[in-house]
C-alpha positions, 0 to 999 in steps of 0.5 A, spaced: 708 529 263 701 528 260 698 533 255 690 533 256 684 536 253 678 537 257 671 538 254 675 543 249 671 547 244 673 551 238 668 556 234 669 560 228 663 565 229 657 560 228 662 554 225 663 549 231 670 546 229 671 542 235 665 540 240 667 538 247 673 534 245 676 530 251 683 527 250 689 525 254 696 524 251 701 520 255 709 520 254 712 514 251 707 513 245 705 515 238 698 518 237 695 519 230 689 524 229 685 522 223 678 524 220 675 526 213 677 533 211 674 539 215 674 534 221 678 539 226 684 535 226 689 541 225 684 546 229 686 541 235 694 542 234 693 549 233 689 550 240 695 546 243 700 550 240 697 556 242 696 558 235 688 558 236 685 560 242 680 555 246 673 557 246 671 553 252 674 548 256 681 547 258 688 544 255 693 542 260 700 540 260 702 536 267 699 541 272 700 547 267 694 550 264 696 552 256 689 555 254 691 562 255 698 562 254 702 565 248 705 561 243 712 562 246 710 560 253 707 554 250 713 552 246 718 554 252 714 549 256 716 543 252 711 543 246 714 543 239 711 543 232 711 542 225 706 545 220 702 543 214 706 548 209 714 549 210 716 554 215 723 554 214 728 560 214 730 559 206 735 564 206 739 561 213 743 555 213 740 548 215 745 548 221 742 555 223 735 553 222 736 549 228 740 553 232 735 559 232 731 554 236 735 555 242 734 563 242 728 566 246 724 570 241 721 575 246 723 580 251 718 576 256 722 570 255 728 573 256 726 576 262 723 570 265 730 567 266 731 562 260 738 560 259 741 562 253 746 556 251 753 558 249 755 557 242 759 551 242 754 547 246 748 550 241 752 547 235 754 541 238 747 539 239 745 542 232 750 538 229 748 531 233 741 532 231 743 533 223 747 527 224 740 523 226 736 526 221 741 524 215 742 532 214 750 533 216 752 533 209 748 539 207 749 543 214 752 549 211 747 549 205 741 554 204 735 551 207 731 554 201 736 550 196 734 543 199 730 538 195 723 538 198 723 531 201 730 534 205 726 540 207 721 536 210 726 532 214 729 539 216 722 541 219 722 535 222 729 535 225 727 542 228 721 540 232 726 535 235 732 539 236 730 542 243 728 535 246 721 537 247 717 532 251 710 534 246 711 534 239 706 535 234 707 533 227 702 536 222 702 532 216 709 531 215 708 526 209 704 531 205 707 532 198 712 526 199 713 521 194 712 513 196 720 512 198 720 519 202 714 517 205 717 511 208 723 514 210 719 519 214 715 514 217 721 510 219 724 516 222 718 518 226 718 511 229 725 511 231 724 518 235 719 514 240 721 515 247 719 514 254 719 521 256 716 524 249 709 524 246 708 524 239 702 527 236 701 526 228 696 528 223 697 525 217 692 523 211 697 517 209 694 511 212 699 506 211 704 511 215 698 512 221 697 504 221 704 502 221 707 507 227 701 509 231 700 506 238 693 509 238 689 513 233 683 518 235 678 519 229 675 526 229 668 527 225 665 534 224 669 536 230 667 530 235 671 524 237 668 518 233 673 513 235 679 512 239 683 505 239 689 501 236 690 501 229 686 494 228 680 497 232 680 503 228 681 499 221 675 495 222 670 500 226 664 501 221 663 508 224 670 510 221 669 506 215 662 510 214 665 517 216 671 516 210 667 512 205 660 513 206 654 509 208 652 503 204 646 507 201 651 513 199 655 508 196 650 505 192 648 512 190 655 513 188 655 507 184 649 508 180 651 515 178 658 512 176 654 507 172 649 512 169 655 516 167 659 511 163 652 509 160 651 516 157 659 516 155 657 510 151 651 513 148 655 519 146 661 515 143 656 510 139 653 517 136 659 519 134 661 513 130 654 514 127 655 521 125 662 519 122 
């Protein structure tokens, strides 16, 4: 089941966040969307998941158009996600945070015939998921009492517990230390399957380069570059988007040298005064 964005744009008033973006994501791969701050990465994820409406263009999952559907319908069609900021139910147990994923969340969903799993079946699936994500030992602990790194892992587990074919991960390593980031990267890599597409937004380039099959680079809401990690790593336009042009870098170096020189003068002046 492929996910496709076809000439998608998103405007916030006069601000154009995404402009005529076309991308497709087939199952069986891990994709990363990267770019400078403000490039439109999270906007793309929010449009796919239904949190933002599409100004123009179409988003499709297989033959189904997602663009006009409410969030709960998109989720029921098989799109799961995480958020930049944790969205756990702090006052519920770790196990309960997974179990809620199996309950229809609205009357329209109930009336559409969504099957509600039996309690024993839900618990079996959820406990198996906790085992996979190394959270079995805290199954009965309150989610809000977990260390931050394990909360992030629980958020990841919740995105995968329903076996959704499309999983959107919005900065899963944000706030993690080096060891936790390596563990998160290894876990995401292990979740790659032939019947699943994982779409990752992440600022940690070591993670992105190590686990991605394809990287899509956005800049000012447009697709700048798309390809393998090696192709993206060596692309001059990508380097300029992140680091600036040669002329801009020269200006930054001159400014830094000027400020260092001024600091030295102030330091010397201080010595003379004393």
